[in-house]
Residue frames as qw, qx, qy, qz and C-alpha x, y, z in Angstrom:
[[0.864, 0.412, 0.013, 0.288, -7.90, -5.70, 21.51],
 [0.411, -0.813, 0.267, 0.313, -4.22, -4.98, 22.21],
 [0.772, 0.586, -0.007, 0.247, -1.65, -4.24, 19.50],
 [0.553, -0.647, 0.246, 0.464, 2.11, -3.96, 19.94],
 [0.620, 0.766, -0.035, 0.165, 4.11, -2.05, 17.29],
 [0.724, -0.478, 0.178, 0.465, 7.91, -2.25, 17.36],
 [0.516, 0.801, -0.040, 0.300, 10.08, 0.44, 15.77],
 [0.721, -0.608, 0.083, 0.321, 13.53, 0.11, 17.28],
 [0.651, 0.343, 0.161, 0.658, 15.49, 2.10, 14.71],
 [0.318, -0.127, -0.117, 0.932, 16.47, 5.77, 14.47],
 [0.179, 0.448, 0.274, -0.832, 14.57, 9.06, 14.28],
 [0.338, 0.264, -0.477, -0.768, 13.74, 8.94, 10.57],
 [0.293, -0.118, -0.930, -0.189, 12.36, 5.42, 10.77],
 [0.038, -0.407, -0.749, 0.521, 10.23, 6.27, 13.78],
 [0.247, 0.448, 0.084, -0.855, 8.77, 9.42, 12.22],
 [0.400, 0.233, -0.608, -0.645, 8.11, 7.63, 8.93],
 [0.155, -0.194, -0.966, 0.069, 6.27, 4.91, 10.86],
 [0.209, 0.274, 0.463, -0.816, 3.63, 7.42, 12.01],
 [0.542, 0.166, -0.343, -0.749, 1.51, 7.06, 8.83],
 [0.506, -0.019, -0.856, -0.106, 1.41, 3.30, 9.45],
 [0.111, -0.193, -0.760, 0.611, 0.46, 3.86, 13.10],
 [0.365, 0.225, 0.108, -0.897, -2.28, 6.26, 12.02],
 [0.594, 0.114, -0.588, -0.537, -3.56, 3.69, 9.53],
 [0.342, -0.047, -0.911, 0.224, -3.36, 1.01, 12.19],
 [0.125, 0.228, 0.575, -0.776, -5.59, 3.04, 14.53],
 [0.502, 0.246, -0.143, -0.817, -8.05, 3.74, 11.73],
 [0.552, 0.117, -0.760, -0.323, -8.20, 0.08, 10.70],
 [0.545, -0.326, -0.750, 0.185, -8.62, -1.26, 14.25],
 [0.120, -0.632, 0.056, -0.763, -10.24, 1.72, 16.04],
 [0.766, -0.569, -0.124, -0.274, -11.18, -0.35, 19.09],
 [0.862, 0.030, -0.321, 0.391, -7.59, -1.41, 19.77],
 [0.419, -0.877, 0.174, 0.159, -5.20, -0.18, 22.43],
 [0.763, 0.548, -0.154, 0.307, -1.91, 0.48, 20.59],
 [0.581, -0.739, 0.218, 0.263, 1.45, 0.37, 22.34],
 [0.611, 0.741, -0.235, 0.149, 4.61, 1.47, 20.54],
 [0.821, -0.425, 0.118, 0.363, 8.01, 0.02, 21.41],
 [0.404, 0.870, -0.166, 0.226, 10.98, 2.33, 20.75],
 [0.721, 0.054, -0.337, 0.603, 14.64, 2.69, 21.73],
 [0.377, -0.712, -0.329, 0.493, 15.60, 5.10, 24.50],
 [0.320, -0.160, 0.243, 0.902, 17.25, 7.47, 22.00],
 [0.132, -0.294, -0.509, -0.798, 13.93, 8.19, 20.28],
 [0.257, -0.495, -0.800, 0.222, 11.68, 7.80, 23.35],
 [0.035, -0.377, -0.259, 0.889, 11.30, 11.60, 23.91],
 [0.246, 0.022, -0.473, -0.846, 9.15, 11.68, 20.75],
 [0.116, -0.320, -0.940, 0.018, 6.50, 9.34, 22.23],
 [0.085, 0.567, 0.522, -0.631, 4.36, 12.22, 23.64],
 [0.219, 0.481, -0.249, -0.812, 4.22, 13.71, 20.11],
 [0.186, 0.018, -0.881, -0.434, 2.81, 10.55, 18.46],
 [0.522, -0.040, 0.246, -0.816, -0.94, 10.87, 18.80],
 [0.741, 0.108, -0.490, -0.446, -1.75, 7.52, 17.19],
 [0.580, 0.007, -0.782, 0.230, -0.54, 5.42, 20.13],
 [0.596, -0.708, -0.228, -0.301, -1.93, 5.02, 23.64],
 [0.663, -0.695, 0.270, 0.069, 1.26, 4.00, 25.45],
 [0.516, 0.703, -0.486, 0.061, 4.94, 3.23, 24.94],
 [0.908, -0.352, 0.113, 0.195, 7.59, 0.70, 25.90],
 [0.197, 0.903, -0.381, 0.014, 11.20, 1.93, 25.90],
 [0.968, -0.023, -0.020, 0.249, 14.09, -0.45, 25.20],
 [0.263, 0.849, -0.356, 0.290, 17.74, 0.27, 25.88],
 [0.631, 0.204, -0.643, 0.382, 20.86, -0.93, 27.70],
 [0.028, 0.184, -0.570, 0.800, 19.93, 0.95, 30.87],
 [0.623, -0.212, -0.123, -0.743, 16.30, -0.18, 30.93],
 [0.295, -0.249, 0.867, -0.315, 17.04, -3.60, 32.33],
 [0.093, 0.201, 0.971, 0.087, 14.35, -6.26, 32.34],
 [0.280, 0.433, 0.428, -0.743, 11.44, -3.78, 32.55],
 [0.478, 0.389, -0.305, -0.726, 10.58, -3.47, 28.81],
 [0.324, 0.127, -0.912, -0.218, 10.82, -7.20, 28.28],
 [0.048, 0.260, 0.856, -0.443, 8.49, -7.81, 31.20],
 [0.380, 0.435, 0.160, -0.801, 6.04, -5.27, 29.78],
 [0.465, 0.301, -0.624, -0.552, 6.07, -7.16, 26.48],
 [0.209, 0.027, -0.976, 0.061, 5.74, -10.57, 28.14],
 [0.039, 0.380, 0.788, -0.483, 2.73, -9.58, 30.24],
 [0.171, 0.194, -0.134, -0.957, 0.95, -7.36, 27.70],
 [0.490, 0.382, 0.738, -0.263, -1.69, -9.82, 26.51],
 [0.156, 0.464, -0.374, -0.788, -1.21, -8.85, 22.87],
 [0.760, 0.427, 0.433, -0.228, -3.52, -9.84, 20.02],
 [0.717, 0.649, 0.068, 0.246, -1.25, -8.52, 17.25],
 [0.492, -0.656, 0.232, 0.523, 2.41, -7.54, 16.97],
 [0.610, 0.780, 0.046, 0.132, 3.77, -5.51, 14.06],
 [0.672, -0.453, 0.221, 0.543, 7.57, -5.65, 13.79],
 [0.417, 0.908, 0.011, -0.033, 8.66, -2.65, 11.70],
 [0.229, -0.824, 0.505, 0.114, 12.33, -3.29, 12.62],
 [0.930, 0.309, -0.185, -0.070, 13.27, -6.88, 11.82],
 [0.264, 0.616, -0.676, 0.307, 16.42, -7.15, 13.93],
 [0.484, -0.035, -0.840, 0.242, 17.32, -9.63, 16.68],
 [0.039, 0.060, 0.563, -0.823, 15.99, -7.42, 19.47],
 [0.544, 0.092, -0.019, -0.834, 12.61, -6.86, 17.84],
 [0.657, 0.045, -0.699, -0.279, 12.31, -10.54, 16.90],
 [0.310, -0.056, -0.824, 0.470, 12.91, -11.51, 20.54],
 [0.257, 0.115, 0.363, -0.888, 10.30, -8.96, 21.68],
 [0.631, 0.085, -0.374, -0.675, 7.84, -10.34, 19.13],
 [0.562, -0.009, -0.827, 0.023, 8.43, -13.86, 20.39],
 [0.121, -0.098, -0.707, 0.690, 7.88, -12.75, 24.00],
 [0.384, 0.004, 0.012, -0.923, 4.64, -11.01, 23.04],
 [0.226, 0.178, 0.954, -0.082, 2.91, -14.35, 22.30],
 [0.436, 0.379, 0.018, -0.816, 0.60, -12.37, 20.00],
 [0.746, 0.314, 0.575, -0.121, -1.79, -14.42, 17.90],
 [0.643, 0.718, 0.161, 0.210, -0.79, -12.46, 14.78],
 [0.507, -0.639, 0.251, 0.521, 2.92, -11.62, 14.43],
 [0.605, 0.771, 0.192, 0.051, 3.67, -9.54, 11.33],
 [0.445, -0.583, 0.381, 0.563, 7.05, -8.98, 9.63],
 [0.453, 0.703, -0.322, -0.444, 8.57, -8.27, 6.22],
 [0.967, 0.247, -0.044, -0.030, 9.45, -11.09, 3.83],
 [0.457, 0.682, -0.490, 0.293, 13.14, -10.15, 3.91],
 [0.472, -0.572, 0.553, -0.379, 13.28, -11.34, 7.52],
 [0.983, 0.057, 0.091, -0.151, 12.87, -14.90, 6.18],
 [0.621, 0.604, -0.439, 0.237, 16.53, -14.75, 5.15],
 [0.060, -0.469, 0.711, -0.520, 17.35, -15.12, 8.86],
 [0.567, -0.167, -0.777, -0.217, 16.04, -18.62, 9.67],
 [0.302, -0.238, -0.734, 0.559, 16.06, -18.19, 13.45],
 [0.183, 0.192, 0.182, -0.947, 14.15, -14.89, 13.31],
 [0.425, -0.014, -0.564, -0.708, 11.75, -16.26, 10.71],
 [0.351, -0.241, -0.902, 0.075, 10.40, -18.84, 13.16],
 [0.012, -0.248, -0.518, 0.819, 8.90, -16.02, 15.25],
 [0.340, 0.280, -0.041, -0.897, 6.37, -14.70, 12.71],
 [0.405, 0.290, 0.867, 0.008, 3.23, -16.02, 11.04],
 [0.410, 0.840, 0.344, -0.088, 2.17, -13.13, 8.76],
 [0.563, -0.194, 0.334, 0.731, 4.46, -11.80, 6.03],
 [0.312, 0.860, 0.099, -0.391, 4.50, -8.58, 4.03],
 [0.797, 0.278, 0.313, 0.436, 6.05, -8.83, 0.53],
 [0.130, 0.991, 0.007, -0.017, 6.89, -5.10, 0.46],
 [0.793, 0.113, 0.001, 0.598, 10.40, -4.35, -0.84],
 [0.273, -0.826, -0.122, 0.477, 11.99, -1.32, 0.76],
 [0.390, -0.238, 0.443, 0.771, 14.26, -0.71, -2.25],
 [0.149, 0.386, 0.696, 0.587, 11.25, -0.14, -4.49],
 [0.213, -0.803, -0.470, -0.296, 9.08, 2.22, -2.41],
 [0.072, -0.678, 0.284, -0.674, 9.32, 5.19, -0.10],
 [0.215, 0.100, -0.846, 0.478, 10.07, 4.14, 3.49],
 [0.422, 0.047, 0.402, -0.811, 6.69, 5.43, 4.73],
 [0.764, 0.177, -0.315, -0.535, 4.97, 3.29, 2.09],
 [0.493, 0.220, -0.832, 0.128, 7.05, 0.29, 3.15],
 [0.046, -0.013, 0.762, -0.646, 5.82, 0.61, 6.73],
 [0.603, 0.151, 0.109, -0.776, 2.24, 1.14, 5.58],
 [0.661, 0.218, -0.636, -0.334, 2.50, -2.05, 3.56],
 [0.199, 0.104, -0.905, 0.361, 3.23, -3.99, 6.75],
 [0.362, 0.164, 0.538, -0.744, -0.06, -2.87, 8.28],
 [0.638, 0.291, -0.245, -0.670, -1.97, -3.50, 5.05],
 [0.376, 0.211, -0.897, -0.095, -0.78, -7.11, 5.03],
 [0.061, -0.153, -0.892, 0.421, -2.73, -7.84, 8.20],
 [0.386, 0.243, 0.208, -0.865, -5.81, -5.78, 7.29],
 [0.638, 0.382, 0.642, -0.185, -8.93, -7.28, 5.74],
 [0.673, 0.669, 0.292, 0.119, -8.46, -7.69, 1.99],
 [0.652, -0.008, 0.104, 0.751, -5.10, -5.93, 2.29],
 [0.098, 0.706, 0.254, 0.653, -6.76, -2.49, 2.32],
 [0.342, -0.195, -0.473, 0.789, -6.28, 0.36, 4.78],
 [0.032, -0.844, -0.527, 0.093, -8.73, 2.88, 6.15],
 [0.046, -0.974, 0.093, 0.202, -6.05, 5.61, 6.08],
 [0.873, 0.162, 0.160, 0.432, -3.27, 5.13, 3.48],
 [0.122, 0.982, -0.085, 0.114, -1.92, 8.72, 3.77],
 [0.830, 0.182, -0.223, 0.478, 1.90, 8.76, 3.49],
 [0.098, 0.738, -0.218, 0.631, 2.57, 12.06, 5.27],
 [0.518, -0.154, -0.674, 0.503, 4.15, 11.67, 8.72],
 [0.314, -0.756, -0.193, -0.541, 2.69, 13.49, 11.69],
 [0.457, -0.136, -0.604, 0.639, 3.87, 14.73, 15.08],
 [0.282, -0.805, -0.291, -0.434, 1.83, 16.76, 17.57],
 [0.326, 0.284, -0.535, 0.726, 3.86, 18.65, 20.16],
 [0.368, -0.606, -0.646, 0.283, 2.43, 18.77, 23.70],
 [0.017, 0.903, 0.217, 0.371, 1.19, 22.26, 24.52],
 [0.524, -0.846, 0.069, 0.063, 3.47, 22.67, 27.55],
 [0.821, 0.057, 0.095, 0.560, 6.79, 22.22, 25.71],
 [0.154, -0.870, 0.020, 0.469, 8.88, 25.39, 26.26],
 [0.639, 0.748, -0.053, 0.168, 10.62, 27.08, 23.34],
 [0.817, -0.310, -0.033, 0.486, 14.37, 26.50, 23.93],
 [0.515, 0.387, 0.100, 0.758, 15.76, 29.45, 21.95],
 [0.234, -0.559, -0.305, 0.735, 16.40, 32.88, 23.42],
 [0.038, -0.005, 0.417, 0.908, 15.66, 34.49, 20.05],
 [0.294, 0.468, 0.626, -0.550, 12.17, 36.00, 20.13],
 [0.406, 0.556, -0.204, -0.696, 11.93, 37.16, 16.51],
 [0.920, 0.336, 0.072, -0.189, 11.13, 34.94, 13.46],
 [0.270, -0.636, 0.689, 0.220, 14.03, 32.63, 12.67],
 [0.813, 0.367, -0.403, -0.205, 15.32, 30.07, 10.19],
 [0.773, -0.454, 0.442, -0.012, 16.68, 26.84, 11.65],
 [0.553, 0.631, -0.538, -0.075, 19.91, 25.58, 10.06],
 [0.840, -0.371, 0.389, -0.067, 21.03, 22.04, 10.92],
 [0.405, 0.715, -0.539, -0.184, 24.41, 21.32, 9.26],
 [0.109, -0.467, 0.868, -0.132, 25.46, 18.17, 11.12],
 [0.919, -0.006, -0.152, -0.364, 24.72, 14.47, 11.02],
 [0.830, -0.404, 0.381, 0.048, 26.31, 11.15, 11.96],
 [0.822, 0.224, 0.333, 0.404, 28.12, 10.82, 8.61],
 [0.265, -0.609, 0.185, 0.725, 30.87, 13.22, 7.61],
 [0.251, 0.075, 0.675, 0.689, 30.26, 12.61, 3.89],
 [0.029, 0.742, 0.647, 0.173, 26.84, 14.27, 4.28],
 [0.271, -0.701, -0.172, 0.637, 28.39, 17.55, 5.48],
 [0.413, 0.840, 0.187, 0.299, 28.14, 20.64, 3.31],
 [0.545, 0.278, -0.224, 0.759, 31.03, 23.14, 3.41],
 [0.323, -0.571, -0.503, 0.563, 31.06, 25.33, 6.57],
 [0.106, -0.259, 0.093, 0.956, 31.62, 28.63, 4.75],
 [0.188, -0.274, -0.650, -0.684, 28.56, 27.98, 2.56],
 [0.355, -0.622, -0.688, 0.118, 26.34, 27.60, 5.62],
 [0.287, -0.487, -0.216, 0.796, 27.71, 30.91, 6.85],
 [0.002, 0.019, -0.402, -0.916, 26.91, 32.63, 3.56],
 [0.290, -0.475, -0.739, -0.380, 23.33, 31.31, 3.63],
 [0.368, -0.608, -0.558, 0.429, 22.91, 32.60, 7.20],
 [0.165, -0.337, 0.028, 0.926, 24.09, 36.09, 6.23],
 [0.129, -0.189, -0.608, -0.760, 21.71, 36.10, 3.24],
 [0.337, -0.569, -0.745, -0.083, 18.75, 35.16, 5.43],
 [0.325, -0.610, -0.380, 0.614, 19.50, 37.92, 7.89],
 [0.138, -0.325, 0.183, 0.918, 20.34, 40.66, 5.36],
 [0.172, -0.119, -0.618, -0.758, 17.74, 40.01, 2.64],
 [0.464, -0.452, -0.689, -0.325, 14.86, 38.54, 4.63],
 [0.263, -0.576, 0.286, -0.719, 15.46, 40.08, 8.06],
 [0.899, -0.300, -0.234, -0.215, 15.32, 36.66, 9.71],
 [0.386, -0.672, 0.613, -0.156, 17.36, 35.51, 12.65],
 [0.734, 0.276, -0.611, -0.105, 19.17, 32.18, 12.36],
 [0.689, -0.491, 0.464, -0.264, 19.33, 29.31, 14.86],
 [0.506, 0.409, -0.757, -0.064, 21.95, 26.61, 14.27],
 [0.846, -0.363, 0.229, -0.317, 21.17, 23.28, 15.92],
 [0.379, 0.534, -0.751, 0.081, 23.71, 20.60, 16.71],
 [0.909, -0.259, -0.300, -0.128, 23.77, 17.11, 18.16],
 [0.649, -0.723, 0.238, 0.019, 26.08, 15.77, 20.89],
 [0.909, 0.146, 0.105, 0.375, 28.74, 14.19, 18.65],
 [0.408, -0.684, 0.147, 0.586, 32.09, 15.98, 19.02],
 [0.397, 0.047, 0.576, 0.713, 32.87, 15.80, 15.31],
 [0.074, 0.731, 0.588, 0.338, 29.49, 17.36, 14.53],
 [0.292, -0.893, -0.198, 0.279, 30.07, 20.11, 17.08],
 [0.455, -0.413, 0.341, 0.711, 33.46, 20.88, 15.56],
 [0.293, 0.375, 0.635, 0.609, 31.83, 21.14, 12.12],
 [0.084, -0.874, -0.457, -0.145, 29.21, 23.62, 13.38],
 [0.432, -0.769, -0.008, 0.471, 31.84, 25.61, 15.29],
 [0.472, -0.126, 0.453, 0.746, 33.76, 26.05, 12.01],
 [0.213, 0.690, 0.573, 0.387, 30.82, 27.83, 10.37],
 [0.187, 0.040, -0.128, 0.973, 31.24, 31.62, 10.31],
 [0.323, -0.223, -0.116, -0.912, 28.45, 33.95, 11.45],
 [0.501, -0.325, -0.797, -0.089, 26.83, 31.49, 13.84],
 [0.404, -0.592, -0.534, 0.449, 26.80, 33.73, 16.90],
 [0.092, 0.266, 0.045, 0.958, 25.61, 37.32, 17.09],
 [0.297, 0.130, 0.472, -0.820, 22.66, 39.20, 18.51],
 [0.716, 0.284, -0.033, -0.637, 20.54, 37.63, 15.72],
 [0.784, 0.258, -0.553, -0.115, 22.07, 34.18, 15.57],
 [0.489, -0.547, 0.603, -0.315, 22.87, 31.41, 18.01],
 [0.468, 0.188, -0.857, -0.102, 23.85, 27.75, 18.28],
 [0.731, -0.328, 0.238, -0.549, 21.47, 25.47, 20.16],
 [0.254, 0.232, -0.937, 0.054, 22.38, 22.05, 21.57],
 [0.704, -0.318, -0.144, -0.618, 18.94, 20.57, 22.35],
 [0.351, -0.411, 0.762, -0.356, 18.88, 18.33, 25.40],
 [0.479, 0.131, 0.866, -0.058, 16.57, 15.78, 23.78],
 [0.172, 0.258, 0.743, 0.594, 14.50, 15.11, 20.67],
 [0.031, -0.788, -0.614, 0.032, 11.41, 16.85, 21.99],
 [0.207, -0.767, -0.004, 0.607, 13.38, 20.06, 22.56],
 [0.230, -0.184, 0.610, 0.736, 14.80, 19.81, 19.03],
 [0.101, 0.518, 0.787, 0.319, 11.28, 19.25, 17.69],
 [0.095, -0.851, -0.390, 0.339, 10.10, 22.39, 19.51],
 [0.209, -0.566, 0.299, 0.739, 12.88, 24.39, 17.81],
 [0.169, 0.120, 0.774, 0.599, 11.85, 22.98, 14.43],
 [0.028, 0.685, 0.727, 0.020, 8.19, 23.78, 15.10],
 [0.114, -0.839, -0.205, 0.490, 9.00, 27.43, 15.78],
 [0.362, -0.280, 0.460, 0.761, 11.03, 27.96, 12.61],
 [0.474, 0.636, -0.011, -0.609, 9.92, 29.94, 9.57],
 [0.766, 0.517, -0.360, -0.126, 12.08, 27.63, 7.44],
 [0.763, -0.454, 0.447, 0.113, 14.39, 24.66, 8.07],
 [0.600, 0.669, -0.434, -0.062, 17.55, 24.05, 6.02],
 [0.680, -0.488, 0.543, -0.063, 19.44, 20.84, 6.74],
 [0.232, 0.379, -0.856, -0.263, 21.53, 18.05, 5.37],
 [0.744, -0.116, -0.552, -0.358, 20.09, 14.55, 5.25],
 [0.180, 0.118, -0.803, 0.556, 19.46, 13.76, 8.92],
 [0.113, -0.453, -0.853, 0.234, 16.71, 13.33, 11.52],
 [0.081, 0.442, 0.204, -0.869, 15.72, 17.02, 11.43],
 [0.206, 0.037, -0.639, -0.740, 14.44, 16.42, 7.88],
 [0.324, -0.349, -0.861, -0.179, 11.72, 14.13, 9.22],
 [0.152, -0.494, -0.567, 0.641, 10.82, 16.34, 12.18],
 [0.131, 0.337, -0.122, -0.924, 10.22, 19.30, 9.84],
 [0.283, -0.071, -0.765, -0.574, 8.28, 17.10, 7.44],
 [0.268, -0.419, -0.857, 0.136, 6.02, 15.78, 10.20],
 [0.087, -0.602, -0.406, 0.682, 5.28, 19.35, 11.31],
 [0.440, 0.730, 0.451, 0.266, 4.83, 20.65, 7.71],
 [0.233, -0.816, 0.109, 0.518, 7.52, 23.29, 8.15],
 [0.618, 0.772, -0.144, -0.026, 8.89, 24.68, 4.85],
 [0.692, -0.527, 0.435, 0.233, 12.23, 22.98, 4.36],
 [0.559, 0.704, -0.427, -0.102, 15.27, 22.56, 2.13],
 [0.868, -0.335, 0.362, 0.064, 17.21, 19.30, 2.26],
 [0.273, 0.748, -0.575, -0.190, 20.71, 18.75, 0.88],
 [0.952, -0.055, 0.301, -0.028, 21.41, 15.20, -0.34],
 [0.147, 0.730, -0.624, -0.239, 24.81, 13.97, -1.52],
 [0.091, 0.311, -0.942, -0.083, 25.79, 10.33, -0.99],
 [0.305, 0.245, 0.859, -0.329, 22.20, 9.17, -0.34],
 [0.086, -0.305, -0.690, -0.651, 19.39, 8.68, -2.84],
 [0.263, -0.016, 0.362, -0.894, 16.47, 10.84, -1.58],
 [0.510, -0.130, -0.638, -0.562, 13.86, 8.52, -3.14],
 [0.557, -0.288, -0.774, 0.089, 13.35, 6.48, 0.03],
 [0.404, -0.408, -0.516, 0.636, 13.54, 9.25, 2.64],
 [0.096, 0.236, 0.150, 0.955, 12.46, 12.53, 1.06],
 [0.232, 0.382, 0.520, -0.728, 9.69, 14.70, 2.55],
 [0.160, 0.347, 0.788, 0.482, 6.55, 14.64, 0.43],
 [0.063, 0.793, 0.466, -0.387, 4.68, 17.75, 1.52],
 [0.501, 0.740, 0.304, 0.328, 4.39, 20.62, -0.95],
 [0.036, -0.974, 0.179, -0.131, 6.81, 23.00, 0.81],
 [0.745, -0.444, 0.411, 0.280, 9.84, 20.74, 0.74],
 [0.517, 0.790, -0.310, -0.116, 12.68, 21.46, -1.70],
 [0.899, -0.227, 0.294, 0.233, 15.16, 18.67, -2.36],
 [0.305, 0.849, -0.417, -0.113, 18.63, 19.63, -3.62],
 [0.948, -0.128, 0.268, 0.117, 20.78, 16.71, -4.71],
 [0.268, -0.613, 0.568, 0.479, 24.37, 16.39, -5.84],
 [0.524, 0.231, 0.769, 0.286, 22.91, 14.23, -8.63],
 [0.234, 0.709, 0.443, 0.497, 21.30, 17.40, -10.05],
 [0.449, -0.361, -0.358, 0.735, 23.00, 20.26, -8.21],
 [0.111, 0.069, 0.158, 0.979, 21.73, 23.30, -10.12],
 [0.484, -0.242, -0.222, -0.811, 17.98, 22.95, -9.58],
 [0.593, -0.195, 0.580, -0.523, 15.56, 21.27, -7.16],
 [0.055, 0.076, -0.971, -0.220, 15.08, 17.57, -7.77],
 [0.619, 0.090, 0.159, -0.764, 11.53, 16.63, -8.77],
 [0.851, 0.197, -0.394, -0.286, 11.90, 13.24, -10.45],
 [0.416, -0.527, 0.695, -0.259, 12.66, 10.59, -7.84],
 [0.823, 0.227, -0.471, -0.221, 13.65, 7.06, -8.81],
 [0.900, -0.430, 0.073, -0.015, 14.62, 3.99, -6.73],
 [0.803, -0.116, 0.197, 0.550, 18.01, 3.93, -8.38],
 [0.231, 0.965, 0.009, 0.124, 19.78, 7.25, -8.84],
 [0.663, 0.327, -0.303, 0.602, 23.39, 8.34, -8.97],
 [0.516, -0.779, -0.214, 0.284, 24.99, 10.01, -5.98],
 [0.482, 0.646, -0.096, 0.584, 27.64, 12.70, -5.60],
 [0.462, -0.140, -0.440, 0.757, 29.74, 14.71, -3.16],
 [0.105, -0.799, -0.508, 0.304, 27.97, 17.43, -1.18],
 [0.229, -0.528, 0.127, 0.808, 30.22, 20.21, -2.49],
 [0.181, 0.257, 0.686, 0.656, 28.51, 19.91, -5.90],
 [0.093, -0.811, -0.576, -0.045, 25.49, 21.67, -4.37],
 [0.329, 0.387, -0.033, 0.861, 26.17, 25.37, -4.84],
 [0.093, -0.333, -0.485, 0.803, 25.49, 28.17, -2.38],
 [0.271, 0.104, -0.245, -0.925, 23.43, 29.95, -5.06],
 [0.451, -0.211, -0.782, -0.375, 21.13, 26.94, -5.44],
 [0.340, -0.406, -0.739, 0.417, 20.42, 26.91, -1.71],
 [0.005, -0.299, -0.189, 0.935, 19.87, 30.68, -1.60],
 [0.343, -0.039, -0.499, -0.795, 17.45, 30.52, -4.54],
 [0.452, -0.332, -0.823, -0.093, 15.52, 27.79, -2.73],
 [0.220, -0.398, -0.567, 0.687, 15.30, 29.87, 0.47],
 [0.139, 0.177, -0.101, -0.969, 14.02, 32.84, -1.52],
 [0.406, -0.147, -0.675, -0.599, 11.34, 30.77, -3.24],
 [0.433, -0.403, -0.794, 0.138, 10.02, 29.20, -0.03],
 [0.188, -0.388, -0.416, 0.801, 10.08, 32.45, 1.95],
 [0.179, 0.023, -0.300, -0.937, 8.08, 34.13, -0.82],
 [0.363, -0.357, -0.807, -0.299, 5.17, 31.77, -0.18],
 [0.467, -0.577, 0.045, -0.669, 2.38, 32.85, 2.17],
 [0.067, -0.298, 0.849, -0.430, 2.77, 31.38, 5.64]]
């Protein structure tokens, strides 16, 4: 049996698809599972243990991925994406069972591709649950052998540690693709000093390739010293290795959130203009701080919540959260 799964979105979507992939393997243990991803997230493929092989799509990949889909001999295709590219790939797969979400029916041309529909509504459930629901739709009696919602990544043993810092460190990731998710630079600097002076921990700042993001990180004081550095990981697997080595991860709402969650690293996430209900980590060492409730960790998550500017989250609230997580046994 051959199954094609398509997740052609960003880092968070891919990582939050891993529970569905794990459930897929458990439900059809005899199947060979191939995962289709975009070239930006392809470095994570070696860390996803639930799949046997991958197909990488992208503007520089040419006809190769489409040919791989066309000649794959698929029995089932799960489209976790629902865009034009994934619909075309699903059509090329000629799979007997082609599974998509009900909302895709709103696009009449895409809708003609599929023959199994999941009624799951992404606005009402966590994103990981939404993706699990797609697999459950095609399972016998709509039940799954492994309905666990926690994402999972397994780093290959030969991945080198990118940082030059050899002592225990906290990873701080201030940047993201949206400027309205940025916390104030001086507050990141104050948190870094607190971690070094009170807890004796080095700090590693990580940053993506976007020039605006790099400028934001460069504006943070106390980022470079003998016990602090800025890392610009060359790819997602290198970033994941940095996350895996951290004692604690503090970040705004971005892909690092999901990497830390999948590796069960203690983490603090700062949410402002985004409702954390759909994307929050769900392991027991994740602290969510939201502008909707800036003075204490958020514990009551609802599909519809108010938002707020990032500056409402105080430095003291973040420092208290670091102290509480670092007090826990490792």
